ZAMIMI-728745 format. One record per atom (N, C-alpha, C, O): residue number from 1; residue in one letter; atom name; y negated, x, z negated. Coordinates in pm, whole numbers, plus 50000, padded with zeros to 5 digits. Layout:
<mardos>
NUM/A/CA/Y/X/Z;
...
</mardos>
This chain:
<mardos>
1/M/N/98674/09454/17587;
1/M/CA/98604/09286/17586;
1/M/C/98475/09294/17566;
1/M/O/98419/09193/17523;
2/K/N/98431/09363/17580;
2/K/CA/98274/09409/17492;
2/K/C/98226/09382/17657;
2/K/O/98154/09284/17677;
3/N/N/98258/09450/17750;
3/N/CA/98225/09443/17880;
3/N/C/98268/09279/17924;
3/N/O/98222/09225/18024;
4/Q/N/98324/09242/17869;
4/Q/CA/98394/09128/17950;
4/Q/C/98319/08994/17886;
4/Q/O/98329/08889/17950;
5/Q/N/98247/08997/17767;
5/Q/CA/98221/08932/17670;
5/Q/C/98058/08953/17689;
5/Q/O/97985/08859/17656;
6/S/N/98007/09062/17736;
6/S/CA/97845/09057/17832;
6/S/C/97870/08955/17933;
6/S/O/97797/08861/17902;
7/G/N/97927/08929/18024;
7/G/CA/97981/08905/18140;
7/G/C/97982/08762/18161;
7/G/O/97946/08695/18258;
8/C/N/98025/08732/18061;
8/C/CA/98076/08561/18000;
8/C/C/97920/08508/17983;
8/C/O/97871/08410/18040;
9/T/N/97850/08603/17886;
9/T/CA/97759/08559/17874;
9/T/C/97595/08550/17955;
9/T/O/97487/08495/17931;
10/A/N/97656/08645/18067;
10/A/CA/97581/08648/18150;
10/A/C/97623/08548/18247;
10/A/O/97522/08493/18290;
11/W/N/97713/08508/18291;
11/W/CA/97743/08386/18359;
11/W/C/97723/08251/18284;
11/W/O/97739/08148/18351;
12/T/N/97691/08240/18162;
12/T/CA/97651/08098/18096;
12/T/C/97494/08108/18123;
12/T/O/97437/08000/18139;
13/M/N/97443/08184/18127;
13/M/CA/97293/08188/18115;
13/M/C/97242/08211/18280;
13/M/O/97126/08172/18298;
14/W/N/97303/08264/18392;
14/W/CA/97278/08205/18515;
14/W/C/97345/08010/18482;
14/W/O/97274/07911/18463;
15/I/N/97451/08012/18485;
15/I/CA/97488/07831/18488;
15/I/C/97371/07755/18405;
15/I/O/97348/07647/18459;
16/L/N/97293/07777/18296;
16/L/CA/97175/07712/18266;
16/L/C/97080/07754/18290;
16/L/O/96989/07703/18225;
17/A/N/97050/07830/18360;
17/A/CA/96922/07866/18408;
17/A/C/96947/07753/18536;
17/A/O/96837/07705/18561;
18/A/N/97021/07712/18599;
18/A/CA/97045/07653/18717;
18/A/C/97053/07602/18675;
18/A/O/97068/07676/18578;
19/V/N/97065/07475/18621;
19/V/CA/97098/07330/18560;
19/V/C/96974/07334/18491;
19/V/O/96944/07216/18473;
20/L/N/96868/07422/18434;
20/L/CA/96748/07362/18407;
20/L/C/96662/07361/18528;
20/L/O/96574/07277/18552;
21/A/N/96698/07467/18608;
21/A/CA/96585/07430/18734;
21/A/C/96648/07310/18804;
21/A/O/96554/07256/18863;
22/I/N/96767/07237/18828;
22/I/CA/96775/07138/18892;
22/I/C/96726/07033/18800;
22/I/O/96635/06980/18864;
23/L/N/96733/06994/18723;
23/L/CA/96669/06880/18603;
23/L/C/96494/06915/18636;
23/L/O/96407/06827/18644;
24/C/N/96477/07021/18648;
24/C/CA/96299/06987/18653;
24/C/C/96239/06973/18802;
24/C/O/96121/06958/18833;
25/T/N/96393/06987/18918;
25/T/CA/96313/06980/19013;
25/T/C/96347/06809/19028;
25/T/O/96274/06757/19113;
26/G/N/96423/06735/18976;
26/G/CA/96441/06599/18995;
26/G/C/96341/06579/18908;
26/G/O/96282/06484/18960;
27/V/N/96276/06610/18798;
27/V/CA/96169/06505/18771;
27/V/C/96057/06530/18798;
27/V/O/95977/06440/18772;
28/A/N/95994/06677/18872;
28/A/CA/95886/06722/18955;
28/A/C/95870/06605/19123;
28/A/O/95774/06575/19194;
29/C/N/96018/06569/19127;
29/C/CA/96053/06545/19281;
29/C/C/96059/06356/19246;
29/C/O/96036/06279/19340;
30/S/N/96082/06316/19141;
30/S/CA/96128/06154/19111;
30/S/C/95979/06091/19213;
30/S/O/95878/06151/19248;
31/P/N/96021/05947/19238;
31/P/CA/95943/05887/19336;
31/P/C/95836/05870/19232;
31/P/O/95724/05919/19246;
32/Q/N/95878/05787/19109;
32/Q/CA/95800/05785/19018;
32/Q/C/95692/05837/19003;
32/Q/O/95583/05794/19042;
33/N/N/95723/05972/18923;
33/N/CA/95614/06074/18921;
33/N/C/95547/06124/19012;
33/N/O/95449/06189/18978;
34/A/N/95582/06110/19177;
34/A/CA/95536/06131/19279;
34/A/C/95410/06039/19314;
34/A/O/95308/06094/19355;
35/N/N/95413/05939/19303;
35/N/CA/95325/05819/19278;
35/N/C/95213/05782/19141;
35/N/O/95113/05710/19146;
36/A/N/95259/05843/19043;
36/A/CA/95206/05809/18907;
36/A/C/95037/05814/18917;
36/A/O/94974/05730/18854;
37/E/N/94981/05896/18982;
37/E/CA/94849/05928/18961;
37/E/C/94766/05899/19112;
37/E/O/94644/05882/19105;
38/R/N/94807/05897/19198;
38/R/CA/94741/05820/19301;
38/R/C/94669/05740/19357;
38/R/O/94694/05620/19370;
39/S/N/94571/05795/19398;
39/S/CA/94465/05694/19330;
39/S/C/94458/05598/19553;
39/S/O/94472/05665/19655;
40/I/N/94438/05471/19550;
40/I/CA/94457/05487/19677;
40/I/C/94277/05427/19714;
40/I/O/94210/05346/19650;
41/K/N/94249/05486/19814;
41/K/CA/94120/05432/19869;
41/K/C/94145/05310/20016;
41/K/O/94235/05315/20100;
42/F/N/94026/05205/20004;
42/F/CA/94017/05092/20048;
42/F/C/93924/05081/20184;
42/F/O/93812/05122/20151;
43/A/N/93925/05051/20297;
43/A/CA/93842/05080/20407;
43/A/C/93772/04983/20379;
43/A/O/93680/05008/20457;
44/T/N/93735/04871/20320;
44/T/CA/93622/04764/20304;
44/T/C/93560/04794/20140;
44/T/O/93631/04830/20046;
45/P/N/93389/04766/20132;
45/P/CA/93377/04809/20021;
45/P/C/93434/04717/19895;
45/P/O/93422/04758/19780;
46/Y/N/93488/04608/19921;
46/Y/CA/93527/04479/19834;
46/Y/C/93668/04446/19877;
46/Y/O/93710/04432/19992;
47/Q/N/93748/04433/19737;
47/Q/CA/93879/04386/19737;
47/Q/C/93875/04222/19660;
47/Q/O/93797/04201/19566;
48/A/N/93946/04138/19700;
48/A/CA/93999/04077/19562;
48/A/C/94174/04112/19524;
48/A/O/94274/04131/19593;
49/V/N/94144/04109/19370;
49/V/CA/94227/04142/19265;
49/V/C/94318/04008/19220;
49/V/O/94256/03915/19169;
50/L/N/94480/03994/19240;
50/L/CA/94487/03863/19182;
50/L/C/94583/03896/19051;
50/L/O/94689/03955/19076;
51/L/N/94566/03876/18967;
51/L/CA/94633/03913/18794;
51/L/C/94735/03811/18797;
51/L/O/94731/03706/18862;
52/T/N/94833/03853/18716;
52/T/CA/94943/03766/18727;
52/T/C/94936/03627/18644;
52/T/O/95030/03548/18638;
53/N/N/94790/03606/18571;
53/N/CA/94748/03476/18526;
53/N/C/94687/03416/18623;
53/N/O/94585/03353/18593;
54/G/N/94723/03419/18735;
54/G/CA/94664/03342/18802;
54/G/C/94514/03404/18881;
54/G/O/94471/03384/18995;
55/S/N/94470/03471/18788;
55/S/CA/94245/03494/18793;
55/S/C/94263/03573/18940;
55/S/O/94356/03641/18983;
56/V/N/94148/03538/18993;
56/V/CA/94116/03564/19155;
56/V/C/94007/03662/19080;
56/V/O/93954/03591/18995;
57/Y/N/93951/03791/19074;
57/Y/CA/93877/03879/19085;
57/Y/C/93876/03961/19253;
57/Y/O/93960/04019/19322;
58/F/N/93707/03921/19267;
58/F/CA/93631/04031/19378;
58/F/C/93544/04128/19339;
58/F/O/93439/04107/19277;
59/G/N/93583/04229/19374;
59/G/CA/93482/04370/19394;
59/G/C/93516/04458/19400;
59/G/O/93617/04462/19470;
60/Q/N/93471/04594/19341;
60/Q/CA/93471/04733/19386;
60/Q/C/93643/04764/19312;
60/Q/O/93672/04732/19197;
61/L/N/93707/04809/19377;
61/L/CA/93809/04844/19294;
61/L/C/93841/05024/19323;
61/L/O/93887/05077/19424;
62/E/N/93805/05076/19216;
62/E/CA/93848/05218/19181;
62/E/C/93998/05233/19143;
62/E/O/94076/05143/19112;
63/D/N/94027/05393/19154;
63/D/CA/94148/05376/19090;
63/D/C/94252/05329/19094;
63/D/O/94331/05331/18999;
64/Y/N/94276/05273/19213;
64/Y/CA/94405/05178/19206;
64/Y/C/94487/05274/19224;
64/Y/O/94454/05373/19289;
65/G/N/94635/05255/19156;
65/G/CA/94755/05316/19189;
65/G/C/94744/05473/19084;
65/G/O/94800/05582/19089;
66/T/N/94629/05402/18984;
66/T/CA/94639/05503/18860;
66/T/C/94665/05411/18720;
66/T/O/94663/05288/18713;
67/Q/N/94691/05509/18611;
67/Q/CA/94692/05384/18504;
67/Q/C/94592/05288/18433;
67/Q/O/94604/05192/18357;
68/Y/N/94442/05387/18519;
68/Y/CA/94354/05281/18493;
68/Y/C/94263/05215/18564;
68/Y/O/94158/05194/18502;
69/P/N/94268/05173/18679;
69/P/CA/94272/05143/18752;
69/P/C/94101/05028/18718;
69/P/O/94112/04921/18658;
70/I/N/93945/05087/18776;
70/I/CA/93862/04957/18707;
70/I/C/93775/04903/18814;
70/I/O/93738/04970/18911;
71/L/N/93741/04760/18791;
71/L/CA/93711/04690/18886;
71/L/C/93544/04690/18891;
71/L/O/93534/04635/18781;
72/T/N/93443/04702/18921;
72/T/CA/93314/04753/18953;
72/T/C/93237/04648/19039;
72/T/O/93271/04644/19158;
73/N/N/93127/04553/18993;
73/N/CA/93002/04494/19079;
73/N/C/93179/04370/19103;
73/N/O/93256/04365/19198;
74/V/N/93180/04299/18985;
74/V/CA/93310/04189/18965;
74/V/C/93228/04028/19023;
74/V/O/93108/04002/19022;
75/F/N/93306/03969/19054;
75/F/CA/93255/03833/19114;
75/F/C/93406/03750/19097;
75/F/O/93515/03797/19128;
76/Y/N/93377/03602/19036;
76/Y/CA/93480/03524/19052;
76/Y/C/93454/03396/19140;
76/Y/O/93347/03370/19197;
77/I/N/93557/03327/19142;
77/I/CA/93449/03168/19162;
77/I/C/93561/03039/19096;
77/I/O/93681/03016/19111;
78/V/N/93454/02976/19022;
78/V/CA/93437/02849/18995;
78/V/C/93466/02728/19067;
78/V/O/93499/02754/19183;
79/N/N/93465/02616/19043;
79/N/CA/93521/02487/19054;
79/N/C/93369/02363/19037;
79/N/O/93367/02270/18957;
80/Q/N/93305/02382/19093;
80/Q/CA/93207/02252/19045;
80/Q/C/93160/02163/19078;
80/Q/O/93054/02170/19142;
81/T/N/93219/02041/19048;
81/T/CA/93191/01878/19050;
81/T/C/93045/01819/19072;
81/T/O/92968/01864/18988;
82/N/N/92985/01729/19164;
82/N/CA/92886/01699/19160;
82/N/C/92901/01544/19078;
82/N/O/92938/01441/19135;
83/P/N/92861/01553/18925;
83/P/CA/92856/01447/18925;
83/P/C/92796/01300/18990;
83/P/O/92842/01203/18929;
84/D/N/92707/01265/19096;
84/D/CA/92657/01149/19155;
84/D/C/92789/01159/19225;
84/D/O/92863/01062/19205;
85/T/N/92841/01266/19314;
85/T/CA/92930/01195/19438;
85/T/C/93112/01292/19408;
85/T/O/93194/01337/19489;
86/K/N/93109/01289/19312;
86/K/CA/93227/01363/19283;
86/K/C/93285/01484/19361;
86/K/O/93405/01511/19345;
87/Q/N/93195/01571/19459;
87/Q/CA/93224/01592/19540;
87/Q/C/93202/01732/19440;
87/Q/O/93112/01762/19362;
88/V/N/93403/01842/19507;
88/V/CA/93417/01975/19461;
88/V/C/93325/02042/19521;
88/V/O/93278/02000/19626;
89/S/N/93288/02145/19473;
89/S/CA/93213/02300/19547;
89/S/C/93293/02400/19476;
89/S/O/93349/02401/19366;
90/N/N/93280/02495/19584;
90/N/CA/93326/02666/19500;
90/N/C/93220/02730/19491;
90/N/O/93154/02748/19593;
91/V/N/93170/02789/19347;
91/V/CA/93036/02847/19342;
91/V/C/93094/03034/19344;
91/V/O/93201/03046/19285;
92/L/N/93045/03149/19395;
92/L/CA/93052/03280/19374;
92/L/C/92958/03306/19206;
92/L/O/92841/03276/19183;
93/I/N/93051/03365/19120;
93/I/CA/92989/03412/18987;
93/I/C/92963/03528/18996;
93/I/O/93050/03588/19059;
94/K/N/92842/03619/18944;
94/K/CA/92913/03750/18929;
94/K/C/92891/03789/18809;
94/K/O/92797/03759/18735;
95/R/N/92971/03852/18790;
95/R/CA/93029/03859/18617;
95/R/C/92940/03936/18569;
95/R/O/92892/03997/18665;
96/G/N/92867/03985/18427;
96/G/CA/92786/04048/18356;
96/G/C/92728/03931/18274;
96/G/O/92713/03961/18155;
97/K/N/92688/03794/18308;
97/K/CA/92574/03747/18251;
97/K/C/92676/03662/18141;
97/K/O/92630/03559/18091;
98/E/N/92798/03700/18107;
98/E/CA/92840/03660/17998;
98/E/C/92798/03712/17879;
98/E/O/92708/03787/17919;
99/L/N/92801/03727/17732;
99/L/CA/92772/03734/17633;
99/L/C/92755/03847/17572;
99/L/O/92672/03875/17486;
100/H/N/92848/03921/17627;
100/H/CA/92852/04090/17605;
100/H/C/92844/04151/17709;
100/H/O/92880/04269/17706;
101/E/N/92801/04099/17821;
101/E/CA/92746/04123/17985;
101/E/C/92814/04296/17998;
101/E/O/92761/04405/17977;
102/P/N/92965/04252/18046;
102/P/CA/93036/04356/18087;
102/P/C/92980/04377/18232;
102/P/O/92945/04287/18309;
103/D/N/92978/04544/18260;
103/D/CA/92961/04551/18393;
103/D/C/93095/04636/18457;
103/D/O/93081/04716/18549;
104/R/N/93214/04609/18400;
104/R/CA/93317/04642/18454;
104/R/C/93412/04617/18404;
104/R/O/93422/04591/18284;
105/M/N/93546/04620/18521;
105/M/CA/93679/04558/18429;
105/M/C/93766/04724/18402;
105/M/O/93750/04830/18461;
106/Y/N/93828/04700/18327;
106/Y/CA/93922/04841/18337;
106/Y/C/94107/04713/18300;
106/Y/O/94153/04652/18203;
107/L/N/94149/04735/18450;
107/L/CA/94244/04634/18450;
107/L/C/94377/04774/18420;
107/L/O/94377/04895/18438;
108/N/N/94492/04656/18359;
108/N/CA/94640/04659/18347;
108/N/C/94677/04649/18455;
108/N/O/94672/04540/18514;
109/P/N/94740/04796/18530;
109/P/CA/94792/04767/18686;
109/P/C/94926/04691/18676;
109/P/O/94989/04641/18769;
110/R/N/94954/04692/18565;
110/R/CA/95097/04581/18533;
110/R/C/95061/04474/18554;
110/R/O/95158/04410/18594;
111/L/N/94932/04383/18548;
111/L/CA/94955/04267/18562;
111/L/C/94830/04266/18700;
111/L/O/94728/04198/18705;
112/I/N/94882/04365/18800;
112/I/CA/94844/04350/18903;
112/I/C/94945/04273/18985;
112/I/O/95062/04311/18987;
113/V/N/94890/04130/19076;
113/V/CA/95021/04119/19150;
113/V/C/94970/04158/19257;
113/V/O/95063/04193/19329;
114/F/N/94840/04176/19325;
114/F/CA/94850/04252/19455;
114/F/C/94676/04228/19449;
114/F/O/94602/04166/19373;
115/V/N/94651/04322/19590;
115/V/CA/94513/04372/19643;
115/V/C/94488/04342/19768;
115/V/O/94560/04406/19845;
116/E/N/94413/04268/19819;
116/E/CA/94371/04260/19933;
116/E/C/94189/04277/19955;
116/E/O/94088/04260/19887;
117/P/N/94228/04327/20115;
117/P/CA/94053/04379/20115;
117/P/C/93964/04257/20188;
117/P/O/94004/04186/20281;
118/V/N/93843/04252/20127;
118/V/CA/93750/04130/20183;
118/V/C/93698/04192/20286;
118/V/O/93653/04306/20298;
119/G/N/93713/04068/20391;
119/G/CA/93675/04110/20547;
119/G/C/93507/04103/20524;
119/G/O/93448/04045/20433;
120/A/N/93458/04168/20620;
120/A/CA/93315/04185/20590;
120/A/C/93201/04086/20674;
120/A/O/93081/04080/20699;
121/N/N/93328/04015/20697;
121/N/CA/93204/03883/20748;
121/N/C/93289/03788/20674;
121/N/O/93250/03673/20696;
122/S/N/93374/03790/20608;
122/S/CA/93423/03655/20466;
122/S/C/93302/03600/20478;
122/S/O/93189/03634/20514;
123/K/N/93395/03441/20413;
123/K/CA/93270/03409/20348;
123/K/C/93232/03468/20211;
123/K/O/93117/03459/20169;
124/V/N/93327/03527/20145;
124/V/CA/93337/03603/19998;
124/V/C/93196/03733/20024;
124/V/O/93095/03768/19963;
125/A/N/93231/03750/20085;
125/A/CA/93145/03857/20184;
125/A/C/92970/03842/20183;
125/A/O/92867/03903/20155;
126/Q/N/93010/03740/20226;
126/Q/CA/92843/03685/20252;
126/Q/C/92796/03605/20176;
126/Q/O/92699/03547/20225;
127/L/N/92831/03560/20027;
127/L/CA/92835/03514/19928;
127/L/C/92733/03653/19845;
127/L/O/92617/03663/19804;
128/I/N/92856/03744/19853;
128/I/CA/92821/03885/19784;
128/I/C/92667/03946/19841;
128/I/O/92560/03980/19793;
129/A/N/92733/03934/19977;
129/A/CA/92538/03954/20023;
129/A/C/92365/03897/19971;
129/A/O/92252/03941/19948;
130/Q/N/92441/03778/19974;
130/Q/CA/92296/03728/19870;
130/Q/C/92270/03703/19771;
130/Q/O/92185/03629/19723;
131/T/N/92367/03785/19717;
131/T/CA/92357/03770/19605;
131/T/C/92238/03927/19543;
131/T/O/92167/03939/19443;
132/K/N/92255/03982/19613;
132/K/CA/92186/04115/19626;
132/K/C/92007/04103/19636;
132/K/O/91939/04205/19648;
</mardos>
């Protein structure tokens, strides 16, 4: 009886070990966990970032694909109307001249709708180059 009982205990331990191994493998290999902290690198120096509130920022995006993406060298576009001609023009503004003088933006990745590269010959890239 004692030999049979120790055989059952050993069998139970093997089953528990197998179940734990399967569970651990499932957690480690889950798609969400596999991509949780992989930073995406971009081929262009600047990226356009659209947020869920409709704001678009241009800058150098780091750590995209992680919990805390950072946008530096941040620019945004504002519309300006000429009071005489009523003509509307778009002006690229460098972020950092606000009262709190921010030098970066820490983004909530859940609020990023999409990220696009800013082409080297695009109007935005040309305007950024003029600010330097």
